[in-house]
N, C-alpha and C positions, 0 to 999 in steps of 0.2 A: 504491500499500500504506499510506503514510504517512497519508492521509487517512480510509484505512478503518479503520484501528489507531485513530486519534483519535476517530472517530466513536463505535466499539465501546465505549471508554473511558469517553467522554462520557455516553452512554447507562446503563453501569453506575454512574456517579456519580449521574444523574438518578434512578436507583431511589431512591437515599438520600431521595428529598424526597417520595416516593409515600404517600399516608396508609396507615397499617397496614391500613386496612379493605381495601385495593385489591391487597394485595403479590401474591397467589395469581395474580391474571391476568396478572401480569407475569413468571411462570417461575420464580419460586422454590421450590425443590424440583422433584422430577420424579414423574410417577405410575410405579408400579413396572411391569417388563416384562407384557407383556399387558393392561395397562390403560390403556396411553397414549391410545389412541383411545376410549376411554368415557368421556362427559362426567360421569359419576359419581365418576369417580376422583378430579378437582379440587375435591368439594364434600364437605365436613363432614357426618356424620350429621345427621338432622333429629331423630333421637330418640337419646337415652344410657341405657345400662345404668348401674348403681352403680358408684362407683371401686372397682377391684381392690384388695386390701391390699398396703401395702408396694411399691408397683409404679408409677412415672414411667416406663417405658420405652416407646420411640414417638419419631415425630416431631411435632415442635409447632411452630406456626405463629401468630405474634401476632394476635389478632384483637379489637379492642374490641367490647364490647356495643352492639347494635344502639341509636341514638339516644341515645349516651352521651355526644356532644359532645367527644370526648377527642381531636382531632387533635394537641395538643401532644406528645403520648406518641412522636411521629415524631423528636421531638429534645430533649425534655428530660421532666423525671418530672412535675411540677405546674405548673399554667398560669402563665406568668412574668408575668402582667398583676394576676393576683388574688392568687396565691400562689408568689410568689418564694421561692427558697431564704435563710435567713438567714447572711448570711456575716460571719465577723470582718473586721477591717483587712486583714491578710494576703490572704485571699478576696478582698476587694472590689479590691485592687489587682492580683492576679492574672487577675481576669475583665477589669479594664479593657486587659489587655495581649492579650487575645483578639479575635482577628479572625474569626469565623464566619463561612462562606457560606450558612447556613441562612435568614438573615432577610433576605437582599438587600444589607446593608449592605457587604458584601466578596464580590468576585468569585471566582472558582477560581483567577485568578491572584493574588488580594492575601490570600487568607486564609494563616493560620499553624495551620491545623486539623494537628495531626500526624498524624493519619489521611490526610488527603488529600494531605498535602505531603512527608511523609515514609515513609507505605505502615506507619506504626508498627502495632502489635497495638490494638485499642480499650480493652482492658483490662474490667475488671469494675468496675462493672455496665454502661459504655458498648456494650458489646457487643449489648446488647438491643436497640438503635436500629438495627442493621442489618437490611433488610427482607428476610431470608432465614431458613429453618427452623433449629432445631437438634435434637438428638436425644440421651435418656438413654439409656445402655450400662450396665446394672447388672454390677457383678464382685463376686467374694467380700469383698474389703478396699476397693473404693472405687467410686464413682459416676463415671463417665465423661460429661462432656458434650461433645458433638462439635457445633461448628456450622458450618453451609454455609459462611459468611463466611471464606476465607484459610486452611480447615484448621484452624481455630482449635480447640483442646483444652484443656479443664479438669479436672482429676481432682481430685474432692472426695472425702477418705478417710472410710470409714466404719466404720474398727476400732477405735474408742475411743480415739485418741490425743488428747490436747491440742492448742490452738494453739502453735505453736514461740513463744517470748519474743523471739528475736531472728532471726525468718526473712531469707531472703535475698531481696532485693527483686526482683520480676517483676512481668510484665505483668497477668497473671490473677489474682495473689495466691496465696497458701497457704490451703486450704480445707479444712474438717473438716464434717462432716454428720452427722446422726443422725433418727431417727422420733420423731414426736410422735404418739401415736395409730396409726391404722391409714392415714391418706392425706394427712399432713402430713410434708414433708421438710425439716430445718431447715439451713441452711447458713452457717457462721460464715467470715468470709473475711479477711486480714491481710496483710501483707508485699507491698505494692504501692510500686513506684518512681513516681516525681512526673512521668512522660514524657508520660502519658494525661490526657484529659480528663473530668469525670464525665459529661457531656453533649455533645450538638453546638453547643451555645451557647457553650463554653468555660470552665465552671467548673471550677476547679481544686480538687487535693485535694493533699495531702501524704501523706509516707510513713507518717503517724498513721492514714490512713484505715481504718476497719473498716466490713465490709460484711456485714450479717445480711440473708440471704433466707428464704421460708417459702415453700415450693411447695406449694400445696394442692391436689391432686386433686379437683375437686367431686364429678366422677363420670366415667365411662369415657372422654367425649371433651372436657372441659372442666378447664382448668388456672389458678389463679389465683397469683399471684407476689406476695408482698408484699417491698418491698425499702426498708431502713433503713441509710441512711448515717451515719457519726459521724465526725468528724476535728476536734479539738479545733482546729487549726492553721487549717482553713479554714471550716469551717462552726461558726456562733454555738450552732446547734441542731440535734439529727437531721433529716434530710431524708428523707421517708417517701412512698412511692408505691405502688400495684396495679398490674401488668400482668396481662393477659387472653390465654389461649392456647386454642387449638383444637387436638385430635389429629388428625393427617392419616394415618391407617393404609395408604392406598395411594399413599403419598409415599416416595423415599428421597431423600437428600441429593445435592446435584448438586456440581458444582466452582467456587467463584468465587475467583480468584486475585489477590492484591494482591502478587506477585513481580518481579522484575527491573525493567522499565522500563514497568510497569503505568501509574504514575503520574508518569512523568518528563515534567513539564512543559515541557522543552525541545523534546519531541515533538510536541507540540499546534500544529497551523497556527492554531487560533483563537485562540491566546494570545498576548499581546502582547511577548512577552521578547526582545530584540535580543540581549542577552548572557546569558551562564550565569550571570553573578552576581546577575543580578536575580530568577531563579527563587526562590520562596520556600526558607528555610533550616530 
């Protein structure tokens, strides 16, 4: 049983390294009942109608445009070789402390990635790197984002309230949103704790992080997300990117859990820990 458990966990971790264009074939999301045996249920529509007005509802999955050569969006926001983020001295020192397992420099038993070693929530906007879909659920006073990964939920208030001046630190931040025009939903988020990384490479942020997201529904089936991160303590200038998503009308969210001993490194037979104190802290 232990070997079977370890193998299943390692498979889940391996999914985090799969390019975004390939996620769907590895079971992220599920076809709705009655469509599970239909091949077309796992495929996006080949044609698209105009975008509905003030409506992001539905299940969305990251999918880079064909031929875009954006494999880095599996782990960071811009090409780390040609366009790395501009870091402050504080940000540079924090980045040197990171031991990410994404590039092969550190193995899973050496990394200090808090998501992998402590099962911490990924935070905003790192949550978008997880190879699983998310769903928008509109409500009268807020927009709810439900992520398949680890039951993560994010409440975006749409009742006109301003951002709080002194928010309680949290994993996903305190978010407010409003519509610009008919198809662009703008979200501002603050109030993050410092326990998460901005990306899978280990770029740090402070509690001064401010994230701006512009969800632009291009048409019925396609969504573009512009992300701008500002943090005067960690980033010398704003860090910006654009992610691309496709609507999956025949999908419903599955369940991916990171609870209990899901990532207890002491349970992995393939890892080399001989003593409990040797496991990542």
